[in-house]
KEVO-568060 format. One line per 8 residues: number of its first residue (from 0); for each residue x, y, z of C-alpha. Coordinates in Angstrom, 3 decimals. Layout:
! KEVO-568060
NUM) X:Y:Z ~ ...;
//
This chain:
! KEVO-568060
0) 130.122:123.525:136.956 ~ 126.746:121.844:137.557 ~ 125.055:122.195:140.908 ~ 124.544:119.562:143.559 ~ 120.833:119.261:144.189 ~ 119.872:118.068:147.650 ~ 116.242:117.036:147.843 ~ 113.649:114.986:149.627;
8) 112.674:111.616:148.220 ~ 110.163:112.058:145.367 ~ 110.547:115.869:145.305 ~ 110.959:115.672:141.518 ~ 109.437:113.326:139.009 ~ 111.834:110.679:137.646 ~ 111.675:112.390:134.231 ~ 112.666:115.760:135.727;
16) 115.524:114.231:137.676 ~ 116.775:112.377:134.583 ~ 116.616:115.565:132.505 ~ 118.672:117.454:135.104 ~ 121.174:114.586:135.340 ~ 121.523:114.688:131.549 ~ 122.555:118.352:131.935 ~ 125.273:117.317:134.386;
24) 123.558:117.996:137.703 ~ 124.280:115.661:140.600 ~ 121.756:114.638:143.252 ~ 122.046:113.909:146.945 ~ 118.942:112.322:148.441 ~ 119.673:111.522:152.092 ~ 116.231:110.085:152.738 ~ 113.327:111.132:154.885;
32) 114.206:109.615:158.249 ~ 116.499:111.217:160.796 ~ 118.278:109.540:163.689 ~ 115.843:107.913:166.087 ~ 113.264:107.369:163.339 ~ 112.061:110.970:163.269 ~ 110.183:112.088:160.173 ~ 110.947:114.253:157.177;
40) 110.679:117.630:158.919 ~ 113.545:116.628:161.241 ~ 115.743:115.861:158.228 ~ 114.805:118.881:156.153 ~ 113.537:121.375:158.690 ~ 110.333:123.331:158.546 ~ 110.366:125.862:155.733 ~ 108.720:129.271:155.867;
48) 109.292:131.630:152.951 ~ 108.479:135.082:151.640 ~ 108.487:135.974:147.949 ~ 108.833:139.589:146.872 ~ 107.644:140.215:143.318 ~ 109.527:143.382:142.422 ~ 107.598:143.878:139.181 ~ 104.294:144.250:141.036;
56) 105.768:145.178:144.430 ~ 103.743:142.462:146.147 ~ 104.640:139.954:148.843 ~ 103.504:136.348:149.084 ~ 104.117:133.993:151.987 ~ 104.300:130.236:152.183 ~ 104.486:127.757:155.049 ~ 105.420:124.072:154.960;
64) 102.065:122.244:155.105 ~ 103.561:119.079:156.622 ~ 104.219:120.710:159.977 ~ 101.324:122.904:161.148 ~ 103.345:125.173:163.438 ~ 102.327:128.401:161.776 ~ 101.029:130.175:158.749 ~ 102.395:132.712:156.312;
72) 100.500:135.972:156.196 ~ 101.326:139.326:154.625 ~ 100.355:142.240:156.865 ~ 100.533:145.886:155.852 ~ 102.382:148.109:158.301 ~ 101.874:151.859:158.435 ~ 104.827:152.551:160.730 ~ 108.325:153.626:159.804;
80) 111.259:151.213:160.044;
//
């Protein structure tokens, strides 16, 4: 069964969205304004992520650039868990 894709407005190009719809995917786009007129980060949150590339055993971090509350940084640790 195709997935439901929830996304921010304009997260995909119209051509990409149409191609996914042609494959049977459904979209839910609730908009970018939360109650009280708050902006996109209040609707979608503030994403921080870590990617582990198992083929190279490397880590990469990413932080949502729209809300400058932090940064992603990979730090080597010599201790034991």
